[in-house]
Biopython code that builds the backbone (N, CA, C, O; Angstrom):
import numpy as np
from Bio.PDB.StructureBuilder import StructureBuilder

atoms = [
    (1, "UNK", "N", (52.032, 20.050, 11.846)),
    (1, "UNK", "CA", (51.578, 20.101, 13.217)),
    (1, "UNK", "C", (50.074, 19.843, 13.233)),
    (1, "UNK", "O", (49.329, 20.477, 12.485)),
    (2, "UNK", "N", (49.628, 18.929, 14.070)),
    (2, "UNK", "CA", (48.215, 18.609, 14.184)),
    (2, "UNK", "C", (47.479, 19.680, 14.978)),
    (2, "UNK", "O", (47.960, 20.121, 16.022)),
    (3, "UNK", "N", (46.326, 20.095, 14.494)),
    (3, "UNK", "CA", (45.538, 21.125, 15.168)),
    (3, "UNK", "C", (44.879, 20.510, 16.406)),
    (3, "UNK", "O", (44.143, 19.530, 16.288)),
    (4, "UNK", "N", (45.134, 21.076, 17.594)),
    (4, "UNK", "CA", (44.538, 20.558, 18.827)),
    (4, "UNK", "C", (43.027, 20.772, 18.857)),
    (4, "UNK", "O", (42.499, 21.639, 18.161)),
    (5, "UNK", "N", (42.356, 19.989, 19.654)),
    (5, "UNK", "CA", (40.909, 20.127, 19.806)),
    (5, "UNK", "C", (40.605, 21.255, 20.783)),
    (5, "UNK", "O", (41.449, 21.590, 21.615)),
    (6, "UNK", "N", (39.403, 21.855, 20.700)),
    (6, "UNK", "CA", (39.055, 22.954, 21.612)),
    (6, "UNK", "C", (39.159, 22.597, 23.087)),
    (6, "UNK", "O", (39.443, 23.472, 23.904)),
    (7, "UNK", "N", (38.939, 21.346, 23.452)),
    (7, "UNK", "CA", (39.012, 20.973, 24.866)),
    (7, "UNK", "C", (40.427, 21.125, 25.437)),
    (7, "UNK", "O", (40.600, 21.251, 26.649)),
    (8, "UNK", "N", (41.444, 21.113, 24.551)),
    (8, "UNK", "CA", (42.830, 21.291, 24.993)),
    (8, "UNK", "C", (43.142, 22.740, 25.355)),
    (8, "UNK", "O", (44.125, 23.013, 26.044)),
    (9, "UNK", "N", (42.309, 23.666, 24.892)),
    (9, "UNK", "CA", (42.603, 25.088, 25.053)),
    (9, "UNK", "C", (42.343, 25.589, 26.464)),
    (9, "UNK", "O", (43.117, 26.402, 26.969)),
    (10, "UNK", "N", (41.299, 25.140, 27.108)),
    (10, "UNK", "CA", (40.975, 25.612, 28.446)),
    (10, "UNK", "C", (39.863, 26.639, 28.415)),
    (10, "UNK", "O", (39.268, 26.871, 27.363)),
    (11, "UNK", "N", (39.566, 27.270, 29.566)),
    (11, "UNK", "CA", (38.455, 28.215, 29.642)),
    (11, "UNK", "C", (38.765, 29.525, 28.937)),
    (11, "UNK", "O", (39.929, 29.887, 28.764)),
    (12, "UNK", "N", (37.719, 30.233, 28.532)),
    (12, "UNK", "CA", (37.907, 31.529, 27.895)),
    (12, "UNK", "C", (36.963, 31.715, 26.729)),
    (12, "UNK", "O", (36.129, 30.852, 26.452)),
    (13, "UNK", "N", (37.091, 32.826, 26.051)),
    (13, "UNK", "CA", (36.289, 33.143, 24.881)),
    (13, "UNK", "C", (36.750, 32.281, 23.718)),
    (13, "UNK", "O", (37.942, 32.242, 23.413)),
    (14, "UNK", "N", (35.832, 31.597, 23.071)),
    (14, "UNK", "CA", (36.186, 30.737, 21.944)),
    (14, "UNK", "C", (36.048, 31.526, 20.646)),
    (14, "UNK", "O", (35.012, 31.457, 19.985)),
    (15, "UNK", "N", (37.081, 32.272, 20.279)),
    (15, "UNK", "CA", (37.017, 33.087, 19.068)),
    (15, "UNK", "C", (37.064, 32.230, 17.814)),
    (15, "UNK", "O", (36.722, 32.702, 16.730)),
    (16, "UNK", "N", (37.480, 30.986, 17.946)),
    (16, "UNK", "CA", (37.572, 30.104, 16.790)),
    (16, "UNK", "C", (36.208, 29.587, 16.342)),
    (16, "UNK", "O", (36.070, 29.138, 15.204)),
    (17, "UNK", "N", (35.204, 29.640, 17.206)),
    (17, "UNK", "CA", (33.896, 29.103, 16.849)),
    (17, "UNK", "C", (33.129, 30.022, 15.913)),
    (17, "UNK", "O", (32.269, 29.545, 15.173)),
    (18, "UNK", "N", (33.405, 31.315, 15.915)),
    (18, "UNK", "CA", (32.643, 32.255, 15.103)),
    (18, "UNK", "C", (33.383, 32.807, 13.908)),
    (18, "UNK", "O", (32.848, 33.656, 13.195)),
    (19, "UNK", "N", (34.607, 32.346, 13.666)),
    (19, "UNK", "CA", (35.371, 32.875, 12.539)),
    (19, "UNK", "C", (36.287, 31.807, 11.965)),
    (19, "UNK", "O", (36.675, 30.861, 12.651)),
    (20, "UNK", "N", (36.618, 31.976, 10.708)),
    (20, "UNK", "CA", (37.532, 31.045, 10.055)),
    (20, "UNK", "C", (38.990, 31.433, 10.296)),
    (20, "UNK", "O", (39.873, 30.575, 10.314)),
    (21, "UNK", "N", (39.239, 32.746, 10.482)),
    (21, "UNK", "CA", (40.604, 33.240, 10.645)),
    (21, "UNK", "C", (40.641, 34.297, 11.742)),
    (21, "UNK", "O", (39.671, 35.030, 11.938)),
    (22, "UNK", "N", (41.738, 34.373, 12.441)),
    (22, "UNK", "CA", (41.957, 35.423, 13.423)),
    (22, "UNK", "C", (43.452, 35.679, 13.502)),
    (22, "UNK", "O", (44.261, 34.867, 13.053)),
    (23, "UNK", "N", (43.800, 36.799, 14.069)),
    (23, "UNK", "CA", (45.196, 37.221, 14.126)),
    (23, "UNK", "C", (45.479, 37.778, 15.513)),
    (23, "UNK", "O", (44.722, 38.602, 16.025)),
    (24, "UNK", "N", (46.563, 37.327, 16.113)),
    (24, "UNK", "CA", (46.992, 37.833, 17.415)),
    (24, "UNK", "C", (48.109, 38.839, 17.185)),
    (24, "UNK", "O", (49.078, 38.540, 16.486)),
    (25, "UNK", "N", (47.986, 40.019, 17.763)),
    (25, "UNK", "CA", (49.012, 41.050, 17.625)),
    (25, "UNK", "C", (50.330, 40.555, 18.205)),
    (25, "UNK", "O", (50.369, 40.029, 19.317)),
    (26, "UNK", "N", (51.392, 40.722, 17.457)),
    (26, "UNK", "CA", (52.698, 40.218, 17.895)),
    (26, "UNK", "C", (53.568, 41.353, 18.422)),
    (26, "UNK", "O", (54.717, 41.506, 18.009)),
    (27, "UNK", "N", (53.020, 42.139, 19.329)),
    (27, "UNK", "CA", (53.732, 43.284, 19.892)),
    (27, "UNK", "C", (54.803, 42.906, 20.889)),
    (27, "UNK", "O", (55.471, 43.784, 21.435)),
    (28, "UNK", "N", (54.978, 41.657, 21.135)),
    (28, "UNK", "CA", (55.995, 41.188, 22.065)),
    (28, "UNK", "C", (55.572, 39.860, 22.664)),
    (28, "UNK", "O", (54.407, 39.468, 22.594)),
    (29, "UNK", "N", (56.539, 39.181, 23.253)),
    (29, "UNK", "CA", (56.265, 37.863, 23.816)),
    (29, "UNK", "C", (55.191, 37.914, 24.901)),
    (29, "UNK", "O", (54.322, 37.044, 24.957)),
    (30, "UNK", "N", (55.248, 38.928, 25.758)),
    (30, "UNK", "CA", (54.272, 39.048, 26.839)),
    (30, "UNK", "C", (52.854, 39.265, 26.298)),
    (30, "UNK", "O", (51.889, 38.729, 26.844)),
    (31, "UNK", "N", (52.735, 40.053, 25.226)),
    (31, "UNK", "CA", (51.422, 40.294, 24.632)),
    (31, "UNK", "C", (50.865, 39.018, 24.023)),
    (31, "UNK", "O", (49.687, 38.707, 24.199)),
    (32, "UNK", "N", (51.699, 38.279, 23.312)),
    (32, "UNK", "CA", (51.256, 37.021, 22.711)),
    (32, "UNK", "C", (50.838, 36.037, 23.796)),
    (32, "UNK", "O", (49.790, 35.400, 23.689)),
    (33, "UNK", "N", (51.650, 35.912, 24.838)),
    (33, "UNK", "CA", (51.334, 34.986, 25.926)),
    (33, "UNK", "C", (50.031, 35.359, 26.629)),
    (33, "UNK", "O", (49.210, 34.489, 26.923)),
    (34, "UNK", "N", (49.844, 36.638, 26.895)),
    (34, "UNK", "CA", (48.632, 37.087, 27.597)),
    (34, "UNK", "C", (47.397, 36.911, 26.722)),
    (34, "UNK", "O", (46.347, 36.495, 27.212)),
    (35, "UNK", "N", (47.510, 37.221, 25.438)),
    (35, "UNK", "CA", (46.388, 37.015, 24.523)),
    (35, "UNK", "C", (46.029, 35.538, 24.456)),
    (35, "UNK", "O", (44.852, 35.177, 24.466)),
    (36, "UNK", "N", (47.038, 34.695, 24.388)),
    (36, "UNK", "CA", (46.796, 33.254, 24.361)),
    (36, "UNK", "C", (46.106, 32.756, 25.616)),
    (36, "UNK", "O", (45.192, 31.935, 25.545)),
    (37, "UNK", "N", (46.540, 33.248, 26.758)),
    (37, "UNK", "CA", (45.936, 32.832, 28.021)),
    (37, "UNK", "C", (44.515, 33.388, 28.151)),
    (37, "UNK", "O", (43.602, 32.660, 28.541)),
    (38, "UNK", "N", (44.325, 34.657, 27.832)),
    (38, "UNK", "CA", (43.017, 35.290, 27.973)),
    (38, "UNK", "C", (41.979, 34.699, 27.034)),
    (38, "UNK", "O", (40.809, 34.581, 27.397)),
    (39, "UNK", "N", (42.397, 34.328, 25.831)),
    (39, "UNK", "CA", (41.466, 33.807, 24.836)),
    (39, "UNK", "C", (41.485, 32.288, 24.738)),
    (39, "UNK", "O", (40.848, 31.713, 23.855)),
    (40, "UNK", "N", (42.213, 31.635, 25.640)),
    (40, "UNK", "CA", (42.312, 30.175, 25.680)),
    (40, "UNK", "C", (42.808, 29.616, 24.353)),
    (40, "UNK", "O", (42.257, 28.647, 23.830)),
    (41, "UNK", "N", (43.856, 30.239, 23.813)),
    (41, "UNK", "CA", (44.454, 29.758, 22.575)),
    (41, "UNK", "C", (45.602, 28.827, 22.904)),
    (41, "UNK", "O", (46.216, 28.931, 23.967)),
    (42, "UNK", "N", (45.887, 27.924, 21.994)),
    (42, "UNK", "CA", (46.979, 26.979, 22.229)),
    (42, "UNK", "C", (48.197, 27.378, 21.392)),
    (42, "UNK", "O", (48.153, 28.362, 20.653)),
    (43, "UNK", "N", (49.269, 26.622, 21.509)),
    (43, "UNK", "CA", (50.507, 26.945, 20.806)),
    (43, "UNK", "C", (50.327, 26.961, 19.291)),
    (43, "UNK", "O", (50.951, 27.768, 18.602)),
    (44, "UNK", "N", (49.483, 26.082, 18.771)),
    (44, "UNK", "CA", (49.217, 26.046, 17.331)),
    (44, "UNK", "C", (48.621, 27.374, 16.865)),
    (44, "UNK", "O", (48.999, 27.892, 15.815)),
    (45, "UNK", "N", (47.694, 27.921, 17.640)),
    (45, "UNK", "CA", (47.038, 29.174, 17.296)),
    (45, "UNK", "C", (47.984, 30.371, 17.387)),
    (45, "UNK", "O", (47.837, 31.333, 16.634)),
    (46, "UNK", "N", (48.941, 30.320, 18.292)),
    (46, "UNK", "CA", (49.851, 31.437, 18.530)),
    (46, "UNK", "C", (51.120, 31.385, 17.680)),
    (46, "UNK", "O", (51.870, 32.359, 17.627)),
    (47, "UNK", "N", (51.361, 30.268, 17.025)),
    (47, "UNK", "CA", (52.598, 30.087, 16.264)),
    (47, "UNK", "C", (52.809, 31.142, 15.176)),
    (47, "UNK", "O", (53.931, 31.632, 15.057)),
    (48, "UNK", "N", (51.807, 31.526, 14.372)),
    (48, "UNK", "CA", (52.052, 32.564, 13.359)),
    (48, "UNK", "C", (52.507, 33.895, 13.971)),
    (48, "UNK", "O", (53.399, 34.545, 13.425)),
    (49, "UNK", "N", (51.919, 34.304, 15.078)),
    (49, "UNK", "CA", (52.318, 35.550, 15.732)),
    (49, "UNK", "C", (53.740, 35.441, 16.277)),
    (49, "UNK", "O", (54.523, 36.383, 16.158)),
    (50, "UNK", "N", (54.076, 34.308, 16.869)),
    (50, "UNK", "CA", (55.426, 34.105, 17.407)),
    (50, "UNK", "C", (56.481, 34.127, 16.291)),
    (50, "UNK", "O", (57.552, 34.713, 16.448)),
    (51, "UNK", "N", (56.163, 33.481, 15.166)),
    (51, "UNK", "CA", (57.121, 33.450, 14.052)),
    (51, "UNK", "C", (57.294, 34.828, 13.427)),
    (51, "UNK", "O", (58.409, 35.204, 13.065)),
    (52, "UNK", "N", (56.212, 35.584, 13.295)),
    (52, "UNK", "CA", (56.329, 36.939, 12.748)),
    (52, "UNK", "C", (57.166, 37.819, 13.671)),
    (52, "UNK", "O", (57.988, 38.604, 13.198)),
    (53, "UNK", "N", (56.967, 37.698, 14.979)),
    (53, "UNK", "CA", (57.765, 38.460, 15.939)),
    (53, "UNK", "C", (59.230, 38.053, 15.848)),
    (53, "UNK", "O", (60.115, 38.909, 15.856)),
    (54, "UNK", "N", (59.488, 36.765, 15.762)),
    (54, "UNK", "CA", (60.861, 36.262, 15.674)),
    (54, "UNK", "C", (61.552, 36.747, 14.399)),
    (54, "UNK", "O", (62.694, 37.202, 14.440)),
    (55, "UNK", "N", (60.854, 36.646, 13.277)),
    (55, "UNK", "CA", (61.459, 36.970, 11.988)),
    (55, "UNK", "C", (61.586, 38.463, 11.717)),
    (55, "UNK", "O", (62.559, 38.898, 11.102)),
    (56, "UNK", "N", (60.601, 39.265, 12.175)),
    (56, "UNK", "CA", (60.567, 40.672, 11.795)),
    (56, "UNK", "C", (60.619, 41.642, 12.962)),
    (56, "UNK", "O", (60.753, 42.846, 12.744)),
    (57, "UNK", "N", (60.519, 41.162, 14.185)),
    (57, "UNK", "CA", (60.483, 42.051, 15.337)),
    (57, "UNK", "C", (59.114, 42.698, 15.479)),
    (57, "UNK", "O", (58.154, 42.274, 14.834)),
    (58, "UNK", "N", (59.021, 43.712, 16.312)),
    (58, "UNK", "CA", (57.748, 44.395, 16.551)),
    (58, "UNK", "C", (57.650, 45.583, 15.599)),
    (58, "UNK", "O", (58.288, 46.613, 15.815)),
    (59, "UNK", "N", (56.852, 45.436, 14.552)),
    (59, "UNK", "CA", (56.733, 46.468, 13.519)),
    (59, "UNK", "C", (55.368, 47.146, 13.486)),
    (59, "UNK", "O", (54.986, 47.686, 12.448)),
    (60, "UNK", "N", (54.646, 47.137, 14.551)),
    (60, "UNK", "CA", (53.341, 47.790, 14.663)),
    (60, "UNK", "C", (52.351, 47.284, 13.624)),
    (60, "UNK", "O", (52.134, 46.077, 13.515)),
    (61, "UNK", "N", (51.746, 48.195, 12.856)),
    (61, "UNK", "CA", (50.646, 47.853, 11.958)),
    (61, "UNK", "C", (51.032, 46.856, 10.866)),
    (61, "UNK", "O", (50.233, 45.994, 10.499)),
    (62, "UNK", "N", (52.238, 46.972, 10.354)),
    (62, "UNK", "CA", (52.655, 46.083, 9.275)),
    (62, "UNK", "C", (52.703, 44.629, 9.722)),
    (62, "UNK", "O", (52.663, 43.712, 8.901)),
    (63, "UNK", "N", (52.787, 44.432, 11.009)),
    (63, "UNK", "CA", (52.935, 43.090, 11.553)),
    (63, "UNK", "C", (51.757, 42.186, 11.208)),
    (63, "UNK", "O", (51.943, 40.988, 10.995)),
    (64, "UNK", "N", (50.552, 42.741, 11.149)),
    (64, "UNK", "CA", (49.383, 41.923, 10.857)),
    (64, "UNK", "C", (49.502, 41.252, 9.496)),
    (64, "UNK", "O", (49.131, 40.088, 9.345)),
    (65, "UNK", "N", (50.008, 41.965, 8.517)),
    (65, "UNK", "CA", (50.175, 41.367, 7.197)),
    (65, "UNK", "C", (51.214, 40.262, 7.227)),
    (65, "UNK", "O", (51.075, 39.257, 6.530)),
    (66, "UNK", "N", (52.245, 40.440, 8.021)),
    (66, "UNK", "CA", (53.275, 39.391, 8.121)),
    (66, "UNK", "C", (52.734, 38.172, 8.856)),
    (66, "UNK", "O", (53.087, 37.045, 8.510)),
    (67, "UNK", "N", (51.886, 38.371, 9.862)),
    (67, "UNK", "CA", (51.291, 37.238, 10.582)),
    (67, "UNK", "C", (50.415, 36.447, 9.621)),
    (67, "UNK", "O", (50.467, 35.217, 9.593)),
    (68, "UNK", "N", (49.615, 37.150, 8.839)),
    (68, "UNK", "CA", (48.772, 36.464, 7.854)),
    (68, "UNK", "C", (49.633, 35.680, 6.890)),
    (68, "UNK", "O", (49.266, 34.570, 6.503)),
    (69, "UNK", "N", (50.762, 36.224, 6.494)),
    (69, "UNK", "CA", (51.689, 35.508, 5.614)),
    (69, "UNK", "C", (52.254, 34.258, 6.254)),
    (69, "UNK", "O", (52.541, 33.288, 5.553)),
    (70, "UNK", "N", (52.417, 34.257, 7.552)),
    (70, "UNK", "CA", (52.938, 33.081, 8.269)),
    (70, "UNK", "C", (51.925, 31.945, 8.324)),
    (70, "UNK", "O", (52.304, 30.802, 8.577)),
    (71, "UNK", "N", (50.648, 32.230, 8.095)),
    (71, "UNK", "CA", (49.621, 31.192, 8.169)),
    (71, "UNK", "C", (49.537, 30.382, 6.880)),
    (71, "UNK", "O", (48.903, 29.326, 6.865)),
    (72, "UNK", "N", (50.156, 30.845, 5.808)),
    (72, "UNK", "CA", (50.102, 30.125, 4.532)),
    (72, "UNK", "C", (50.947, 28.881, 4.554)),
    (72, "UNK", "O", (51.012, 28.160, 3.558)),
]
sb = StructureBuilder()
sb.init_structure("model")
sb.init_model(0)
sb.init_chain("A")
sb.init_seg("    ")
for serial, (resi, resn, name, xyz) in enumerate(atoms, 1):
    if name == "N":
        sb.init_residue(resn, " ", resi, " ")
    sb.init_atom(name, np.array(xyz, "f"), 0.0, 1.0, " ", f" {name:<3s}", serial, name[0])
structure = sb.get_structure()
C-alpha cells in the first residue's frame, strides 16, 4: 500500500511531522474512526489499529503491543 501524502489527510494536528512512529488505541471502531478524524489520519495510518482490533478484539493495555506488531 502506498503511503498517502499529508495533503490527503485534511485539517488537524499533524502528529506525523514530529515523530517516526505513533499508535492509535484500538478500543473499538468508533474510537479508531474518531481518532483518525480528529488527528487527520488516513486509512494507511489507521490500518494497524483496525487489524489489531479485528484479529484480537479490544484487549486494553496489551493492544498497544499488538498494534506495534501489525506495523512490521
